[in-house]
C-alpha positions as a LaTeX table, in Angstrom:
\begin{tabular}{lrrr}
\hline
Residue & $x$ (\AA) & $y$ (\AA) & $z$ (\AA) \\
\hline
Met1 & 23.81 & $-3.74$ & 13.04 \\
Arg2 & 21.45 & $-0.88$ & 13.94 \\
Asp3 & 17.84 & $-0.64$ & 12.74 \\
Arg4 & 18.75 & 2.47 & 10.74 \\
Asp5 & 21.40 & 0.51 & 8.84 \\
Ile6 & 18.99 & $-2.33$ & 8.10 \\
Phe7 & 16.34 & 0.02 & 6.71 \\
Gln8 & 18.96 & 2.00 & 4.78 \\
Met9 & 19.94 & $-1.21$ & 2.96 \\
Ala10 & 16.37 & $-2.54$ & 2.62 \\
Leu11 & 15.18 & 0.73 & 1.04 \\
Gly12 & 18.19 & 0.81 & $-1.28$ \\
Leu13 & 18.98 & 4.40 & $-0.34$ \\
Thr14 & 22.03 & 5.97 & $-1.92$ \\
Pro15 & 23.82 & 9.17 & $-0.91$ \\
Pro16 & 22.90 & 11.77 & $-0.05$ \\
Trp17 & 19.77 & 10.07 & 1.32 \\
Glu18 & 19.97 & 8.25 & 4.64 \\
Val19 & 17.69 & 6.92 & 7.37 \\
Glu20 & 17.58 & 9.49 & 10.17 \\
Phe21 & 15.47 & 7.46 & 12.61 \\
Cys22 & 12.82 & 4.75 & 12.83 \\
Glu23 & 9.85 & 4.66 & 15.15 \\
Phe24 & 7.83 & 1.49 & 15.62 \\
Ser25 & 4.44 & 1.55 & 17.35 \\
Pro26 & 2.78 & $-1.85$ & 17.90 \\
Glu27 & $-0.26$ & $-0.04$ & 19.35 \\
Lys28 & $-0.76$ & 1.99 & 16.16 \\
Lys29 & 0.36 & $-0.98$ & 14.02 \\
Arg30 & 2.74 & 1.38 & 12.25 \\
Leu31 & 6.40 & 1.82 & 11.36 \\
Asp32 & 7.62 & 5.34 & 10.58 \\
Ile33 & 10.96 & 5.82 & 8.85 \\
Arg34 & 12.37 & 9.35 & 8.65 \\
Leu35 & 14.78 & 10.03 & 5.78 \\
Ser36 & 17.20 & 12.94 & 5.55 \\
Phe37 & 20.31 & 14.21 & 3.81 \\
Pro38 & 23.49 & 15.72 & 5.29 \\
Arg39 & 23.85 & 19.49 & 5.32 \\
Gly40 & 25.71 & 20.65 & 2.21 \\
Ser41 & 24.42 & 17.84 & $-0.02$ \\
Val42 & 24.01 & 18.61 & $-3.70$ \\
Phe43 & 21.10 & 17.67 & $-5.97$ \\
Val44 & 20.02 & 17.57 & $-9.61$ \\
Cys45 & 17.41 & 19.91 & $-11.10$ \\
Pro46 & 14.32 & 17.76 & $-11.83$ \\
Glu47 & 13.53 & 19.84 & $-14.91$ \\
Cys48 & 16.78 & 20.38 & $-16.84$ \\
Gly49 & 19.11 & 17.89 & $-15.13$ \\
Gly50 & 21.54 & 20.57 & $-13.97$ \\
Ser51 & 23.75 & 19.17 & $-11.21$ \\
Gly52 & 25.55 & 20.39 & $-8.13$ \\
Leu53 & 22.59 & 22.31 & $-6.72$ \\
Lys54 & 22.42 & 23.02 & $-2.98$ \\
Ala55 & 19.18 & 22.91 & $-1.00$ \\
His56 & 17.35 & 26.26 & $-1.09$ \\
Asp57 & 14.80 & 25.16 & 1.53 \\
Thr58 & 12.80 & 22.01 & 2.32 \\
Val59 & 9.21 & 20.76 & 2.16 \\
Asp60 & 7.86 & 18.01 & 4.45 \\
Lys61 & 6.56 & 15.02 & 2.46 \\
Val62 & 5.11 & 11.62 & 3.48 \\
Trp63 & 4.71 & 8.42 & 1.43 \\
Arg64 & 2.93 & 5.14 & 2.13 \\
His65 & 5.36 & 2.26 & 1.71 \\
Leu66 & 4.97 & $-1.52$ & 1.62 \\
Asn67 & 3.89 & $-3.09$ & 4.90 \\
Phe68 & 6.55 & $-4.22$ & 7.34 \\
Phe69 & 5.11 & $-7.63$ & 8.15 \\
Gln70 & 1.52 & $-6.78$ & 9.21 \\
Tyr71 & 2.33 & $-3.15$ & 10.09 \\
Glu72 & 1.82 & $-0.11$ & 7.87 \\
Ala73 & 5.10 & 1.51 & 6.89 \\
Trp74 & 5.45 & 5.22 & 6.13 \\
Leu75 & 8.44 & 7.18 & 4.85 \\
Ser76 & 8.82 & 10.87 & 5.56 \\
Ala77 & 11.45 & 13.41 & 4.61 \\
Lys78 & 12.18 & 17.09 & 4.33 \\
Val79 & 12.57 & 17.19 & 0.55 \\
Pro80 & 14.87 & 19.96 & $-0.65$ \\
Arg81 & 13.93 & 22.61 & $-3.14$ \\
Ser82 & 16.97 & 23.63 & $-5.15$ \\
Lys83 & 17.55 & 26.87 & $-7.01$ \\
Cys84 & 18.57 & 26.22 & $-10.61$ \\
Asp85 & 19.94 & 29.14 & $-12.66$ \\
Gln86 & 17.86 & 28.02 & $-15.67$ \\
Cys87 & 14.65 & 26.75 & $-14.07$ \\
Gly88 & 14.36 & 28.64 & $-10.79$ \\
Val89 & 13.43 & 26.99 & $-7.49$ \\
Arg90 & 12.22 & 23.40 & $-7.98$ \\
Leu91 & 11.37 & 20.50 & $-5.67$ \\
Val92 & 14.04 & 17.82 & $-5.99$ \\
Ser93 & 12.94 & 14.38 & $-7.23$ \\
Val94 & 13.34 & 11.60 & $-4.68$ \\
Pro95 & 14.45 & 8.13 & $-5.84$ \\
Trp96 & 11.74 & 6.22 & $-3.94$ \\
Ala97 & 8.62 & 7.96 & $-5.31$ \\
Arg98 & 7.33 & 9.68 & $-8.42$ \\
Pro99 & 6.65 & 13.42 & $-8.16$ \\
Gly100 & 3.25 & 14.22 & $-6.69$ \\
Ser101 & 2.55 & 10.70 & $-5.43$ \\
Gly102 & 1.83 & 9.89 & $-1.81$ \\
Phe103 & 3.05 & 6.32 & $-2.42$ \\
Thr104 & 6.53 & 4.88 & $-2.85$ \\
Leu105 & 7.34 & 3.29 & $-6.19$ \\
Leu106 & 7.27 & $-0.16$ & $-4.58$ \\
Phe107 & 3.84 & 0.48 & $-3.08$ \\
Glu108 & 2.56 & 1.64 & $-6.48$ \\
Ala109 & 4.02 & $-1.45$ & $-8.14$ \\
Leu110 & 2.19 & $-3.67$ & $-5.65$ \\
Gly111 & $-1.06$ & $-1.77$ & $-6.22$ \\
Met112 & $-0.72$ & $-1.96$ & $-10.00$ \\
Ser113 & $-0.02$ & $-5.70$ & $-9.94$ \\
Met114 & $-3.04$ & $-6.33$ & $-7.71$ \\
Ala115 & $-5.28$ & $-4.02$ & $-9.79$ \\
Gly116 & $-5.13$ & $-6.50$ & $-12.64$ \\
Thr117 & $-6.97$ & $-9.12$ & $-10.59$ \\
Leu118 & $-9.10$ & $-7.21$ & $-8.07$ \\
Pro119 & $-11.83$ & $-4.59$ & $-8.24$ \\
Val120 & $-10.49$ & $-1.20$ & $-7.10$ \\
Lys121 & $-12.70$ & $-1.05$ & $-3.99$ \\
Thr122 & $-11.53$ & $-4.50$ & $-2.88$ \\
Leu123 & $-7.89$ & $-3.58$ & $-3.57$ \\
Ala124 & $-8.25$ & $-0.35$ & $-1.58$ \\
Gly125 & $-9.57$ & $-2.30$ & 1.40 \\
Arg126 & $-6.75$ & $-4.84$ & 1.25 \\
Ile127 & $-3.94$ & $-2.30$ & 1.13 \\
Gly128 & $-5.64$ & 0.17 & 3.45 \\
Val129 & $-6.07$ & 3.26 & 1.27 \\
Gln130 & $-9.08$ & 5.09 & $-0.18$ \\
Asp131 & $-10.23$ & 3.87 & $-3.58$ \\
Thr132 & $-9.91$ & 7.42 & $-4.99$ \\
Arg133 & $-6.16$ & 7.24 & $-4.38$ \\
Ile134 & $-6.01$ & 3.92 & $-6.23$ \\
Trp135 & $-7.92$ & 5.44 & $-9.16$ \\
Arg136 & $-5.45$ & 8.37 & $-9.33$ \\
Met137 & $-2.54$ & 5.93 & $-9.35$ \\
Leu138 & $-4.17$ & 3.85 & $-12.11$ \\
His139 & $-4.98$ & 6.91 & $-14.22$ \\
His140 & $-1.41$ & 8.16 & $-13.90$ \\
Ser141 & 0.02 & 4.80 & $-15.01$ \\
Val142 & $-2.39$ & 4.40 & $-17.92$ \\
Asp143 & $-1.81$ & 7.99 & $-19.09$ \\
Ala144 & 1.97 & 7.50 & $-18.91$ \\
Ala145 & 1.73 & 4.25 & $-20.91$ \\
Arg146 & $-0.46$ & 5.90 & $-23.54$ \\
Ala147 & 1.98 & 8.81 & $-23.85$ \\
Arg148 & 4.78 & 6.34 & $-24.66$ \\
Gln149 & 2.78 & 4.64 & $-27.42$ \\
Ser150 & 3.27 & 5.54 & $-31.04$ \\
His151 & 0.61 & 4.93 & $-33.64$ \\
Ala152 & 2.60 & 6.48 & $-36.46$ \\
Glu153 & 2.69 & 3.25 & $-38.48$ \\
Val154 & $-1.06$ & 2.57 & $-38.27$ \\
Ser155 & $-3.08$ & 3.29 & $-41.39$ \\
Ser156 & $-6.23$ & 1.88 & $-42.93$ \\
Gly157 & $-4.07$ & $-0.11$ & $-45.36$ \\
Asn158 & $-2.09$ & $-2.04$ & $-42.74$ \\
Leu159 & $-4.62$ & $-2.90$ & $-40.03$ \\
Glu160 & $-3.90$ & $-6.63$ & $-40.46$ \\
Lys161 & $-0.30$ & $-6.04$ & $-39.37$ \\
Phe162 & $-1.58$ & $-4.59$ & $-36.09$ \\
Lys163 & $-4.42$ & $-7.10$ & $-35.73$ \\
Ile164 & $-6.98$ & $-4.33$ & $-35.56$ \\
Cys165 & $-10.38$ & $-5.10$ & $-36.96$ \\
Ala166 & $-11.55$ & $-2.51$ & $-39.48$ \\
His167 & $-15.16$ & $-3.37$ & $-38.73$ \\
Pro168 & $-16.32$ & $-2.49$ & $-35.20$ \\
Cys169 & $-19.16$ & $-5.01$ & $-35.41$ \\
Arg170 & $-16.80$ & $-8.00$ & $-35.64$ \\
\hline
\end{tabular}
């Protein structure tokens, strides 16, 4: 089995995404994995969900991934921008990272789980990123969780049901 096949399976990549090549540098303590898609692949519009869209052009993107043993791992790809008849030209969503993040979903999950027990500066040092990037990740997750919450049933008459104290001094 080739290294590309191993990383393809380990990353859980599904078509059209595939591992193009891997480069390991013990001197730099780094593993770089380049992802790509075959020419003619079709994608889904990230805005309206329209399918069967061809790549209009590509944008180079890089994401920090979980360490490979003690070595930093990085994913990179030319991410397609597809032209949707309804939405125009949009950057395609990739399955391993949320839009706008420089981290993979697995790396974010690790960071979020560690953030519950470590100060942000300590966490940043342990996973090798700047604390400002950790704060952006935390703010995104908290904002997303708050957006999913509904407080429609809360009223001053049913605070006991929600175990909310009506008196801030208590």
